[in-house]
C-alpha positions in Angstrom: 5.8 -57.3 6.5 7.7 -56.5 9.7 11.1 -54.8 9.4 14.0 -57.3 9.4 15.8 -57.9 12.7 19.4 -56.6 12.5 22.2 -58.0 14.6 25.5 -56.1 14.7 28.7 -58.0 15.7 31.8 -55.9 15.9 35.4 -56.5 17.2 39.0 -56.8 16.2 40.7 -59.5 14.1 40.6 -63.1 15.5 38.3 -62.2 18.4 35.8 -64.8 17.2 33.3 -62.3 15.9 33.0 -64.0 12.4 32.5 -67.5 13.8 29.9 -66.1 16.3 28.0 -64.1 13.7 27.8 -67.0 11.2 26.4 -69.3 14.0 23.8 -66.7 15.1 22.7 -66.3 11.5 22.5 -70.0 10.9 20.6 -70.6 14.2 18.0 -67.9 13.4 17.8 -68.3 9.6 19.1 -64.8 9.0 21.2 -63.6 6.1 24.9 -63.1 7.0 27.4 -60.6 5.8 31.1 -60.5 6.6 31.7 -56.8 5.9 35.4 -57.3 6.1 35.2 -59.1 2.8 34.1 -55.9 1.2 37.3 -54.2 2.2 39.3 -57.2 1.3 37.7 -57.2 -2.1 38.8 -53.5 -2.6 42.3 -54.3 -1.4 42.6 -57.4 -3.6 41.4 -55.4 -6.6 44.2 -52.9 -6.1 46.9 -55.5 -5.6 45.9 -57.3 -8.7 46.0 -54.1 -10.7 49.5 -53.4 -9.4 48.2 -50.5 -7.4 49.0 -49.1 -3.9 46.3 -49.7 -1.2 47.3 -46.4 0.3 46.3 -44.6 -3.0 43.0 -43.1 -1.9 41.8 -42.2 -5.4 42.4 -45.7 -6.7 40.9 -47.3 -3.6 37.7 -45.3 -3.9 37.4 -46.2 -7.6 37.7 -49.9 -6.6 35.1 -49.5 -3.8 32.6 -47.8 -6.0 32.9 -50.4 -8.7 32.5 -53.3 -6.3 29.8 -55.8 -7.3 27.0 -55.4 -4.8 25.4 -58.9 -5.0 27.4 -60.2 -2.0 27.7 -63.5 -3.7 31.2 -63.6 -5.1 33.2 -64.0 -1.9 34.6 -67.4 -2.8 38.0 -66.3 -4.2 40.6 -67.9 -1.9 42.9 -64.9 -2.4 40.5 -62.9 -0.3 41.7 -64.9 2.7 45.5 -64.5 2.4 47.6 -62.2 4.5 48.6 -59.8 1.7 44.9 -59.1 1.1 44.3 -58.7 4.8 47.1 -56.1 5.1 45.8 -54.3 2.0 42.2 -54.3 3.5 43.5 -52.8 6.7 45.0 -49.9 4.8 42.0 -49.2 2.5 39.6 -49.4 5.5 41.4 -46.4 7.0 40.5 -44.2 4.0 37.4 -42.2 4.9 36.1 -42.0 1.3 36.3 -45.8 0.9 34.3 -46.4 4.1 31.7 -43.8 2.8 31.5 -45.6 -0.5 30.6 -48.9 1.1 28.1 -47.7 3.7 25.1 -47.8 1.4 25.8 -51.4 0.3 26.0 -52.6 3.9 22.8 -50.8 4.9 20.9 -52.2 2.0 21.9 -55.7 3.0 20.6 -55.0 6.5 17.3 -53.4 5.4 16.6 -55.9 2.6 18.3 -59.2 3.6 18.9 -61.5 0.6 16.5 -64.4 0.0 13.7 -62.7 1.9 15.4 -63.7 5.2 13.6 -62.3 8.3 16.8 -60.7 9.6 20.4 -59.9 9.0 23.6 -60.5 10.9 26.5 -58.2 9.9 30.0 -58.5 11.4 32.7 -55.9 11.1 34.3 -53.1 13.0 31.7 -50.2 12.8 28.4 -52.0 12.4 26.8 -51.0 15.7 28.3 -47.5 15.7 28.0 -46.4 12.1 26.4 -48.8 9.6 23.5 -49.9 11.7 23.3 -47.7 14.9 19.7 -48.7 15.4 20.4 -52.5 15.2 18.1 -54.6 17.4 21.1 -56.3 19.0 24.7 -55.2 19.2 27.7 -57.2 20.3 31.3 -56.2 20.6 33.6 -59.3 20.7 37.1 -58.9 22.0 40.0 -61.0 23.3 43.5 -60.6 24.6 46.0 -59.6 21.9 48.2 -62.6 22.6 45.3 -65.0 22.4 44.1 -63.5 19.1 47.6 -63.8 17.7 47.7 -67.5 18.7 44.3 -68.1 17.0 45.4 -66.3 13.8 48.6 -68.4 13.6 46.6 -71.6 14.0 44.1 -70.4 11.4 46.9 -69.8 8.9 48.6 -73.1 9.6 45.4 -75.0 9.3 45.0 -73.4 5.8 48.6 -74.5 4.9 50.2 -71.1 5.1 53.6 -70.7 6.8 53.4 -68.1 9.5 55.9 -66.6 12.0 54.0 -65.9 15.3 56.0 -62.8 16.1 55.2 -61.2 12.7 51.6 -62.2 12.9 51.3 -60.6 16.3 53.0 -57.4 15.1 50.8 -57.1 12.1 47.7 -57.6 14.2 48.9 -54.9 16.7 49.4 -52.5 13.8 46.0 -53.3 12.4 44.4 -52.7 15.8 46.2 -49.4 16.1 45.0 -48.3 12.6 41.4 -49.4 13.4 41.2 -47.8 16.8 42.8 -44.5 15.9 41.4 -43.7 12.4 39.6 -40.5 12.1 36.4 -42.1 10.7 34.5 -45.0 12.3 37.2 -46.0 14.7 36.9 -49.5 16.2 35.1 -49.2 19.6 32.1 -50.7 21.2 28.7 -49.0 20.7 27.5 -47.5 23.9 24.6 -50.0 24.0 26.6 -53.1 22.9 27.0 -56.2 24.9 30.7 -56.7 25.3 31.9 -60.3 25.2 35.5 -61.2 26.0 36.3 -64.5 24.4 39.9 -64.9 25.7 38.8 -67.8 27.9 35.7 -68.8 26.0 35.5 -71.4 23.3 33.2 -70.9 20.3 30.3 -72.9 21.9 30.4 -70.9 25.1 30.5 -67.5 23.2 27.5 -68.6 21.1 25.5 -69.7 24.1 26.2 -66.4 25.8 25.2 -64.3 22.8 22.0 -66.3 22.2 21.1 -65.9 25.9 21.1 -62.1 25.3 19.0 -62.4 22.1 16.5 -64.8 23.6 
């Protein structure tokens, strides 16, 4: 059998990378992995244990004990803001990122269900996890627009949100992601960069698929 096709979709929060990656996977019949949920799972495990997400030893233990079947991402607590903040902290710990590399690469090389390809979205897929991916995208948008999208997303889910606080938290997460010592957020040298500030989901999808096809 031919090696699976691997598509890497990277970018900051609320850039539209998750929506795009899911649509590409559905269109092509590929397996899809939101790698951010791995870090959220680690952060949530620490919060529920009463731990500190900045505790590197505890974070690594949580990462190495993570269930690797990629199926149990249905817990609604994974989507709340406290978990998102914890995920941003644990994701900056080099040993946590190292502990999760193998899991992500196995998904890419052996997509679940015998799928002919895999789409992974995250922040270091094209640069670290799958540097030899067949297609690489870096999805970005203006910080103000991303903040507006995140506020709407939270409101649609019934969460109260203060726009100024959401924007500040997003800026802090961006700073952590872009300046961390290991796997900083940045486009791969050979990635197609897509700015979605003025693109809706349909337009971003059409553009990405034009590159793939």
